[in-house]
Structure formats: C-alpha cells, structure tokens
C-alpha positions, 0 to 999 in steps of 0.5 A: 936894212931887210930881214930874213925869213926865220927873223920874219917868222919869229917876229909873227910867232912872238907877237901874235896868236897862233890859230886853227885855220885852213887855206887854199889857193894859188898865186899866177906870177905874170912875169914868169907864167908860173902858178904857184900852189900854196899850203898853209904852214900857219896862221896868226890873228890879232888885233890893235883896235882892228882885226888882222889875220897872216897866213904862213904858205909853202909854194909849190916852189918850196919857198915860204911865202905869207899872205895878210889882210887887215880891216880898219874896223874892229868888226868887218861885216860879212860883204864883199869888198873891194881890196881898195875900201876903205875898211880894209886897210891891207892885203898883201902877198910877201915872197920870203926868199926875196924879201918882197912885198906885194899890195893887192891893187885891184881885186875882191875880198869876200868875208864872211864874219861869223860870230863876230870875228870867231869864224872868219871865211875869205876868198880873195881874187886880185892882182898886186901891184908890179914889183921889179917886173913881177906881179901876182894873181891871187886866187884864195880861199881861207878859214880862221876859228877862235876869237882875236886877241887884244895885242898890250 
C-alpha cells in the first residue's frame, strides 16, 4: 500500500519536531538529463537513540521531494563520511509524486556537528541507486539548529 504526498507530510508533522534550517542543492536525474533546483519547505529532526533529519523540499518542477539522513550513533563526529559508513544508517531522496525512495549508493557526507548536535552543517555529494531506470546525482548543503528531541 502506497501513501500520498499529503499523508507522508502529515506523518512527518505528527511524529517530529520542526526546526530552523537552511537548504540549497540540486538533484540531477540521469535518465532525463534534468537538473532540479531544490528549495526548503520545512525540516524536522528527531532521535530514536540516534539523530535523523528530514528536509521537505520543492523542486524547480513544482513537485514535492524530501531528503533525509539518519545516523546510527547518538553524537556523530564532525568528519567526511562515505555514504556507506557504518555510522550512517541512511541517506535517502524521495519523489513524493511517484512515491519512490532513492538510497545513496556512493558519495560523501561532510558533517560539521557543532555543540553536540545543536547545530549541524551537512554537505552531500552522492549518487543514488537506480529505481525503474532513474538515478539521481545529489549536490546538497544544509544546516539545522536546535537540539534533537527524543521520541517516546
């Protein structure tokens, strides 16, 4: 059973805390040759024993997308990670209109973890796995401010 874009966004709003954030980036669709400029609609952070961030985005095509990154450790170190590093649980790009998740299969995450997660600066250069002939090259930069909130 698939969920609608509105159900996806509603679930994020109910289960997470919205935070102050910035976002800049592009997603290049290798199948079509189209490059999407992505702008921030809102961002959420939470922890289930590990921090995660979700950015809800508007593409230059008018569609809604999201980007998420989740770590396996509670207080990840500032460093450049490979997207497949054991400390990273997932780096994912989501097409809301087609309801397709694209996990990063190669690339890097440059994390600056300031004041123990209160300020995160993240740079991502990655290529996603292919789904139904579509693959994305991601070039993203983002920040979030505020502490992670535990989820009960």
